[in-house]
C-alpha positions as CSV (number, residue, x, y, z in Angstrom):
1,M,152.8,178.4,88.4
2,T,149.9,180.9,88.5
3,V,146.7,180.5,86.6
4,L,144.7,183.6,85.6
5,H,141.0,183.4,84.5
6,G,139.4,185.7,82.0
7,E,137.1,185.6,79.0
8,G,138.5,183.8,75.9
9,V,137.5,185.9,72.9
10,S,139.6,184.5,70.1
11,R,140.2,180.8,69.9
12,G,143.7,179.4,69.8
13,V,146.7,178.8,72.1
14,A,150.1,180.4,72.3
15,S,153.1,180.5,74.5
16,G,156.0,182.9,74.9
17,K,157.4,185.8,76.9
18,L,154.9,188.3,78.3
19,R,155.5,192.0,77.3
20,F,153.4,194.8,78.9
21,L,152.6,197.8,77.0
22,S,153.6,200.9,78.9
23,R,151.5,203.8,77.9
24,N,150.7,207.1,79.5
25,A,147.2,206.4,80.5
26,Q,147.0,209.3,83.0
27,A,144.4,211.9,82.7
28,Q,145.5,215.1,81.0
29,P,146.4,217.8,83.5
30,R,144.1,220.8,83.6
31,R,145.9,223.8,82.2
32,E,144.4,227.2,81.9
33,A,144.4,228.8,78.4
34,A,145.0,232.5,78.1
35,A,143.6,232.4,74.5
36,P,140.7,229.9,74.3
37,E,140.1,230.6,70.6
38,A,143.7,229.6,69.9
39,E,143.2,226.4,71.8
40,A,140.0,225.7,69.9
41,A,142.0,226.1,66.7
42,R,144.7,223.7,68.0
43,F,142.0,221.1,68.7
44,D,140.5,221.6,65.2
45,K,143.9,221.2,63.6
46,A,144.7,218.0,65.5
47,R,141.3,216.7,64.8
48,G,141.9,217.2,61.1
49,E,145.2,215.5,61.3
50,A,143.6,212.6,63.1
51,I,141.0,212.2,60.4
52,V,143.8,212.0,57.8
53,Q,145.5,209.3,59.9
54,L,142.3,207.3,60.2
55,A,141.9,207.5,56.4
56,Q,145.3,206.0,56.0
57,L,144.6,203.4,58.6
58,Y,141.4,202.6,56.7
59,V,143.4,202.0,53.6
60,E,146.0,199.9,55.4
61,T,143.4,197.8,57.2
62,R,141.4,197.3,54.0
63,A,144.5,195.9,52.3
64,R,145.4,193.7,55.2
65,L,142.0,192.5,56.6
66,G,139.5,193.4,53.9
67,E,137.0,196.1,53.2
68,E,134.6,195.0,55.9
69,Q,137.0,195.1,58.8
70,S,138.3,198.5,57.7
71,L,134.9,200.1,58.0
72,L,135.5,200.7,61.7
73,F,137.9,203.5,60.9
74,K,135.3,205.2,58.7
75,I,133.2,205.2,61.8
76,H,136.0,206.7,63.8
77,Q,136.3,209.5,61.2
78,M,132.6,210.1,61.6
79,M,133.0,210.3,65.4
80,L,135.6,213.1,65.0
81,E,133.3,214.9,62.5
82,D,130.3,214.6,64.8
83,L,129.0,218.0,65.7
84,D,128.1,217.0,69.3
85,Y,131.6,215.7,70.0
86,R,133.3,218.8,68.5
87,E,131.0,221.2,70.3
88,T,131.5,219.4,73.6
89,V,135.3,219.9,73.3
90,T,135.2,223.5,72.1
91,G,132.5,224.3,74.6
92,L,134.8,223.1,77.4
93,I,137.7,225.1,76.0
94,R,135.7,228.3,75.8
95,S,133.6,228.0,79.0
96,E,136.3,226.8,81.3
97,K,139.2,228.4,79.5
98,V,141.3,225.2,79.5
99,C,143.8,223.7,77.1
100,A,142.7,221.6,74.2
101,E,144.1,218.2,75.4
102,Y,142.4,218.6,78.8
103,A,139.1,219.4,77.0
104,V,139.4,216.4,74.7
105,D,140.2,214.1,77.7
106,Q,137.1,215.4,79.6
107,A,134.8,215.0,76.6
108,A,136.1,211.5,76.0
109,A,135.4,210.6,79.6
110,Q,131.8,212.0,79.3
111,F,130.9,210.1,76.1
112,S,132.7,206.9,77.4
113,A,130.8,207.0,80.7
114,M,127.5,207.3,78.8
115,F,128.2,204.1,76.8
116,T,129.8,202.2,79.7
117,Q,126.6,202.7,81.9
118,M,124.4,200.9,79.3
119,D,123.4,197.3,79.9
120,D,123.7,196.3,76.3
121,S,127.2,194.8,75.8
122,Y,127.5,196.1,72.3
123,M,126.9,199.7,73.4
124,K,129.3,199.3,76.3
125,E,132.0,198.6,73.8
126,R,131.4,201.9,72.0
127,A,133.1,203.5,75.0
128,A,136.4,202.0,73.7
129,D,135.9,203.7,70.3
130,V,135.4,207.1,71.8
131,L,138.5,206.7,73.9
132,D,140.5,205.5,71.0
133,V,139.8,208.4,68.7
134,S,140.2,210.9,71.6
135,R,143.6,209.5,72.5
136,R,144.7,209.9,68.9
137,V,143.8,213.6,69.0
138,I,145.6,214.0,72.4
139,R,148.7,212.3,71.0
140,L,148.7,214.8,68.2
141,L,148.2,217.7,70.5
142,T,151.0,216.6,72.8
143,G,153.4,215.4,70.1
144,R,153.7,211.9,71.7
145,E,153.3,208.9,69.5
146,D,153.3,205.3,70.7
147,D,155.4,202.7,68.9
148,A,155.3,200.1,71.7
149,L,153.5,197.6,69.5
150,M,156.2,197.6,66.9
151,E,159.0,196.0,68.9
152,A,160.8,193.3,66.9
153,E,160.8,190.3,69.4
154,P,157.8,188.0,69.2
155,A,155.9,188.1,72.4
156,I,152.5,187.8,74.1
157,I,151.2,191.4,74.6
158,A,149.6,192.4,77.9
159,A,147.8,195.7,78.6
160,D,145.0,197.2,80.6
161,D,143.1,197.3,77.3
162,L,143.9,197.6,73.6
163,A,142.2,200.1,71.4
164,P,140.7,198.9,68.1
165,S,143.3,201.0,66.2
166,E,146.1,199.3,68.2
167,T,144.7,195.9,67.5
168,A,144.5,196.6,63.7
169,R,148.2,197.4,63.8
170,L,149.3,194.1,65.4
171,D,151.8,192.1,63.5
172,R,150.8,188.4,63.6
173,E,154.4,187.4,63.2
174,R,155.4,189.4,66.3
175,V,152.3,189.2,68.5
176,L,151.7,185.6,69.5
177,A,148.6,186.5,71.6
178,F,147.3,189.3,73.7
179,I,145.7,189.5,77.2
180,T,144.0,192.5,78.8
181,A,142.5,193.4,82.1
182,K,139.4,194.9,80.5
183,G,137.4,194.2,77.4
184,S,134.7,191.8,76.2
185,A,133.9,189.4,73.4
186,S,131.8,192.0,71.5
187,S,134.5,194.6,71.3
188,H,136.1,195.5,68.0
189,T,139.4,194.5,69.6
190,A,138.1,191.0,70.1
191,I,136.6,190.9,66.6
192,F,139.9,192.0,65.0
193,A,141.7,189.3,67.1
194,R,139.4,186.6,65.7
195,T,139.8,187.9,62.1
196,M,143.6,187.9,62.4
197,G,143.7,184.6,64.1
198,I,145.4,185.9,67.2
199,P,144.5,184.1,70.5
200,A,143.2,186.6,73.0
201,V,141.9,186.6,76.6
202,V,140.2,189.7,78.1
203,G,138.6,190.7,81.4
204,L,141.5,189.4,83.6
205,G,141.0,192.3,86.0
206,D,143.3,192.9,88.8
207,S,144.9,189.4,88.5
208,L,146.9,190.7,85.5
209,L,150.0,192.1,87.3
210,E,152.9,194.0,85.6
211,A,155.2,191.8,87.8
212,Y,154.5,189.0,85.3
213,G,156.2,191.0,82.5
214,G,159.1,189.0,81.0
215,R,157.9,185.7,82.3
216,E,156.9,182.7,80.2
217,V,153.1,182.4,79.8
218,F,150.7,180.1,78.0
219,V,147.4,181.6,76.7
220,D,144.3,179.6,75.9
221,G,142.0,181.8,73.9
222,T,139.2,179.2,74.1
223,S,139.0,178.6,77.9
224,G,140.1,182.1,78.9
225,E,143.0,180.7,81.0
226,V,146.4,182.2,81.2
227,Y,149.2,180.2,82.8
228,V,152.2,182.1,84.2
229,E,155.4,180.0,84.2
230,P,153.6,176.6,83.8
231,D,155.5,173.6,85.1
232,A,156.6,170.8,82.8
233,E,153.6,168.5,83.5
234,T,151.1,171.4,82.9
235,M,153.0,172.5,79.8
236,A,152.7,169.0,78.3
237,G,149.0,169.1,78.9
238,L,148.8,172.5,77.4
239,Q,150.6,171.4,74.3
240,R,148.0,168.6,73.8
241,R,145.4,171.3,74.2
242,R,147.1,173.3,71.4
243,A,147.0,170.3,69.1
244,A,143.3,169.8,69.9
245,E,142.6,173.4,69.2
246,D,144.3,173.3,65.8
247,E,142.3,170.2,64.9
248,H,139.1,172.0,66.0
249,R,139.9,175.0,63.9
250,S,140.4,172.8,60.8
251,Y,137.2,171.0,61.6
252,L,135.1,174.2,61.6
253,E,136.6,175.4,58.4
254,R,135.1,172.3,56.7
255,F,131.7,174.0,57.1
256,R,132.6,177.4,55.7
257,G,130.5,178.3,52.7
258,R,128.1,175.4,53.2
259,E,124.3,175.7,53.6
260,A,123.0,174.5,56.9
261,A,120.1,172.1,56.7
262,A,117.8,170.4,59.2
263,P,117.5,166.6,59.2
264,D,114.3,166.9,57.0
265,G,116.3,168.8,54.4
266,R,114.9,172.2,55.2
267,R,117.4,175.1,54.9
268,V,118.3,176.8,58.2
269,L,119.9,180.3,57.8
270,V,122.7,181.0,60.3
271,C,123.0,184.8,60.4
272,A,124.8,187.5,62.3
273,N,123.7,190.1,64.9
274,I,125.4,193.4,64.4
275,G,125.3,196.9,65.9
276,S,126.6,199.1,63.1
277,P,128.1,199.0,59.6
278,A,131.5,198.6,61.3
279,D,130.5,195.0,62.3
280,L,129.8,193.9,58.8
281,G,133.3,192.6,58.3
282,A,132.9,190.3,61.3
283,A,129.6,189.0,59.8
284,L,131.2,188.2,56.5
285,T,134.3,186.7,58.0
286,G,132.1,184.6,60.2
287,D,130.4,183.1,57.2
288,A,126.9,184.6,57.9
289,D,124.0,183.8,55.6
290,G,122.7,187.3,56.3
291,V,122.1,189.7,59.1
292,G,119.3,188.6,61.3
293,L,119.5,191.6,63.6
294,F,120.9,195.0,62.8
295,R,120.5,197.2,65.8
296,S,119.8,200.7,64.7
297,E,120.3,202.4,68.1
298,F,123.9,203.4,67.2
299,L,122.4,206.1,65.0
300,Y,120.6,207.7,68.0
301,L,123.0,207.4,70.8
302,G,125.9,209.7,71.7
303,R,124.4,212.8,70.0
304,D,122.4,215.9,70.8
305,D,119.6,215.5,68.3
306,F,117.8,213.0,66.1
307,P,119.8,211.5,63.2
308,S,118.7,212.8,59.8
309,E,117.0,210.7,57.2
310,E,120.1,211.0,55.0
311,D,122.5,209.8,57.8
312,Q,120.3,206.8,58.4
313,Y,119.9,206.0,54.7
314,R,123.6,205.9,54.2
315,A,124.2,203.5,57.1
316,Y,121.4,201.1,56.0
317,R,122.5,201.3,52.4
318,E,126.1,200.4,53.4
319,A,124.8,197.3,55.2
320,V,122.6,195.9,52.4
321,E,125.3,196.6,49.7
322,A,128.0,194.9,51.8
323,M,125.9,191.8,52.3
324,G,125.7,191.3,48.5
325,G,122.1,190.1,48.2
326,R,121.8,188.4,51.6
327,T,119.0,189.7,53.7
328,V,119.7,192.4,56.3
329,V,117.0,192.6,59.0
330,V,117.0,196.0,60.6
331,R,115.4,196.5,63.9
332,T,113.8,199.9,64.3
333,L,114.9,202.1,67.2
334,D,114.9,200.4,70.6
335,I,115.7,203.4,72.6
336,G,114.6,203.4,76.3
337,A,115.3,201.1,79.2
338,D,119.1,200.8,79.4
339,K,119.7,202.8,76.1
340,Q,118.9,206.4,76.9
341,A,119.4,209.5,74.7
342,D,118.7,212.8,76.5
343,Y,117.2,214.6,73.5
344,F,114.3,212.1,73.5
345,R,113.3,213.7,76.9
346,L,111.9,210.5,78.2
347,P,110.3,210.7,81.7
348,R,112.2,209.0,84.5
349,E,110.6,205.7,85.2
350,E,110.7,203.3,88.1
351,N,110.9,200.3,85.8
352,P,112.1,201.4,82.4
353,A,112.4,197.9,81.0
354,M,108.6,197.9,81.0
355,G,108.1,201.6,80.3
356,M,108.3,204.0,77.4
357,R,110.7,202.2,75.0
358,A,111.1,200.8,71.5
359,I,107.9,200.7,69.5
360,R,106.0,202.6,72.1
361,I,108.2,205.6,71.4
362,C,107.8,205.2,67.7
363,L,104.0,205.1,67.9
364,T,103.8,208.1,70.2
365,R,106.3,210.1,68.0
366,P,105.3,209.1,64.5
367,Q,107.4,211.7,62.8
368,V,110.6,210.2,64.3
369,F,109.4,206.8,63.2
370,L,108.4,208.0,59.8
371,T,111.9,209.4,59.2
372,Q,113.5,206.0,60.0
373,L,111.0,204.1,57.8
374,R,111.7,206.5,54.9
375,A,115.5,205.9,55.3
376,L,114.9,202.1,55.5
377,Y,112.7,201.9,52.4
378,R,115.2,204.1,50.4
379,A,118.0,201.7,51.4
380,S,115.8,198.7,50.3
381,A,116.4,199.8,46.7
382,H,120.1,198.7,47.0
383,G,119.8,195.2,48.4
384,K,117.6,192.8,50.3
385,L,116.4,194.6,53.4
386,A,113.7,193.6,55.9
387,I,112.2,195.8,58.7
388,M,111.6,194.5,62.2
389,F,109.7,196.1,65.0
390,P,110.5,195.4,68.7
391,M,108.4,195.2,71.9
392,I,105.2,194.2,70.2
393,T,102.3,193.3,72.5
394,S,99.1,193.7,70.4
395,V,97.6,193.4,66.9
396,A,96.5,197.1,67.1
397,E,100.2,198.1,67.4
398,V,101.1,196.1,64.3
399,R,98.2,197.6,62.3
400,R,99.2,201.1,63.2
401,I,102.8,200.3,62.3
402,K,101.7,199.1,58.9
403,E,99.7,202.4,58.3
404,I,102.9,204.4,59.0
405,C,104.9,202.2,56.7
406,A,102.3,202.7,54.0
407,Q,102.6,206.5,54.5
408,A,106.3,206.3,54.1
409,R,105.9,204.3,50.8
410,R,103.3,206.8,49.5
411,E,105.6,209.8,50.2
412,L,108.6,208.2,48.5
413,E,106.6,207.2,45.5
414,A,105.3,210.7,45.2
415,E,108.8,212.0,45.3
416,G,110.1,209.6,42.7
417,E,112.4,207.8,45.2
418,P,113.1,204.2,44.4
419,F,112.4,201.5,47.0
420,D,111.4,197.9,47.3
421,G,107.7,197.9,47.8
422,H,107.8,194.3,48.8
423,A,110.4,194.6,51.6
424,E,109.4,192.2,54.4
425,L,107.9,193.5,57.6
426,G,108.4,191.5,60.7
427,I,108.1,191.7,64.5
428,M,110.1,190.6,67.4
429,I,108.5,188.1,69.7
430,E,110.0,189.2,73.0
431,T,107.0,189.6,75.3
432,P,104.8,186.7,76.6
433,A,101.8,188.7,75.2
434,A,103.2,188.5,71.7
435,A,104.0,184.8,72.0
436,I,100.6,183.9,73.4
437,I,98.7,185.8,70.6
438,S,101.3,184.9,67.9
439,D,98.5,183.1,65.9
440,L,96.8,186.5,65.5
441,L,100.1,188.5,64.9
442,A,101.3,186.0,62.3
443,R,98.4,187.1,60.0
444,E,99.7,190.6,59.9
445,V,103.4,190.3,59.1
446,D,105.9,188.4,57.0
447,F,108.1,187.0,59.7
448,F,108.8,186.5,63.4
449,S,112.2,186.9,65.1
450,I,112.2,185.7,68.7
451,G,114.2,187.9,71.1
452,T,115.0,185.4,73.8
453,N,116.8,187.9,76.0
454,D,113.8,189.9,76.9
455,L,111.4,187.0,76.4
456,T,113.3,185.2,79.2
457,Q,113.3,188.3,81.4
458,Y,109.6,189.0,81.1
459,T,108.5,185.3,81.3
460,L,110.5,184.6,84.5
461,A,110.1,188.0,86.1
462,A,113.8,188.1,86.4
463,D,115.5,191.5,85.6
464,R,118.5,190.6,83.4
465,Q,120.3,193.7,84.7
466,N,120.2,192.5,88.2
467,A,123.2,190.2,88.9
468,S,121.9,189.1,92.2
469,I,119.1,187.1,90.7
470,E,121.1,185.5,87.9
471,P,120.8,182.1,89.6
472,F,117.0,182.4,89.1
473,C,117.2,183.3,85.4
474,D,117.1,179.8,83.8
475,R,117.4,180.5,80.0
476,H,116.5,176.9,79.3
477,H,113.3,177.2,81.4
478,E,110.5,175.1,80.0
479,A,108.1,178.1,80.0
480,V,110.5,180.0,77.7
481,L,110.9,177.1,75.4
482,R,107.1,176.5,75.2
483,L,106.6,180.1,74.2
484,I,109.2,179.8,71.5
485,R,107.6,176.6,70.2
486,T,104.2,178.3,70.2
487,A,105.5,181.3,68.2
488,V,107.2,179.0,65.6
489,E,104.2,176.8,65.2
490,N,101.9,179.8,64.7
491,A,104.2,181.4,62.3
492,H,104.3,178.3,60.1
493,G,100.6,177.9,60.4
494,A,100.2,181.3,58.8
495,G,102.9,180.6,56.1
496,I,105.6,182.9,57.4
497,W,109.1,182.2,58.7
498,A,110.4,182.3,62.3
499,G,113.9,183.0,63.6
500,I,115.7,183.5,66.9
501,C,118.0,186.5,67.4
502,G,118.5,186.4,71.1
503,E,121.5,184.8,72.9
504,L,119.9,181.4,72.9
505,A,120.5,181.2,69.1
506,A,124.2,180.6,69.8
507,D,123.5,178.0,72.5
508,A,124.7,174.8,71.0
509,A,122.9,172.8,73.7
510,L,119.6,174.0,72.3
511,T,120.4,173.8,68.6
512,D,118.7,170.4,68.1
513,T,115.7,171.6,70.1
514,F,115.3,174.6,67.8
515,L,115.7,172.4,64.7
516,D,113.0,170.1,66.0
517,M,110.7,173.1,66.6
518,G,111.2,174.0,62.9
519,V,113.1,177.3,63.5
520,D,114.0,178.7,60.1
521,E,116.8,181.1,61.1
522,L,119.3,181.5,64.0
523,S,121.0,184.8,64.3
524,M,124.0,185.4,66.7
525,T,127.3,187.0,67.3
526,P,129.5,186.4,64.2
527,G,132.1,184.4,66.0
528,S,129.5,181.6,66.9
529,I,128.3,181.0,63.3
530,L,130.7,178.3,62.2
531,E,130.2,176.5,65.6
532,I,126.4,176.4,65.1
533,K,126.7,175.4,61.4
534,A,128.9,172.5,62.4
535,R,126.4,171.5,65.1
536,I,123.6,171.5,62.5
537,L,125.5,169.8,59.7
538,D,127.4,167.2,61.8
539,R,124.5,165.7,63.8
């Protein structure tokens, strides 16, 4: 018996034969093109065919998994329509005189590497989307389609990785579970697995050997363990684990649709953190009371120029309409630090986490900020939208922000554009400075959302990107908890609400502590929502 250890990303257990997906994952060979314009035309034709395929996949996924989950394939279509992506491919074809499939492969590698190098787990996973759409185009260029997922015999699927489009095609009757060498809990692949109820383990690395193909395996999507040819005694224990998992799943479903309330009867909202409209499905499937953190960076990354007001407006409108009256809290751009976009032309910094980032960029480039605010206010006419500003350290910053917000409202009013003039304005409490003066800041805004990831980093002087000091980064440190308590108390003293949108929001070991503090909202990855609701309601 061999036990492999990865990250469980979709609860559940399954056993069966292991089948490896054999795909041609090799880089496309460089082939010179005698007629570059003809190759550019080949690429454009294949790109158009890929867009048609994605439109069909959108329809199929919507019918199978719902409107929200299918939105990813709208995003994939947008990727293929993106001018930066198209020009990168055609630029390679024309400048290097190479074949279309090689150019697509190279462009995919460039964009994927950009996302992979980011610290933010959500942005890392966008690398998989770029590769997915590019492989689709390459298959059309080469005439090779992959039907490996459609084999009839039920099995546990193993692969180096699964693309979102592959995962959406999985047949629950024929795919008992899947395991991959790469991947993470925030990927669309993982989200689809959870939506479809398919147990999944990712991040097994080099321990996942093709030699295990055809063997009996047992997959635990909760613990992240994969047992290869378990013995009889182990199998008996695993079967007991299966029964316990089924019982736990049924237990969590008891809390779906229920309002979470603290012991004193006060409502506590349990909301979702999302990174783009493509994640709205996971939020709704997860039973979110709203969106507590909508990261807007996806609009700015992976492109050559600033997104237009219209592009932003459409994305924000999509989110507020999908949430059907539940609040969507949008964080204004948090570019800088680990999330870089070349066209911002930010100076190289020794310590970018404490440099020119987030609200500092907005206040030094007010036109960029104003464009985003106009788009946000326009979207507020279509649902309940709140605007949140990151990396605040002073009252002066907040007052300047409010001036620019007022300018956006005046402009829209003069143009006859509808908007919600009462949309809430809030700030993130993610610096010790903000927490310490939170009594002053609370007089200026409508809400606080405490970003515990950066608050922990700055409070403990522990770089969260530095793995070597992870043992010194105690996320339960009393200093961090005291700052959270201070911020919540000062918010309530000023008559405003306070939530938590960092990773600690999903830490069940702290749920009771947060309730005792009086926290009004907890926002987290969608897959954790029912767990935290159960923790609150079943005390």
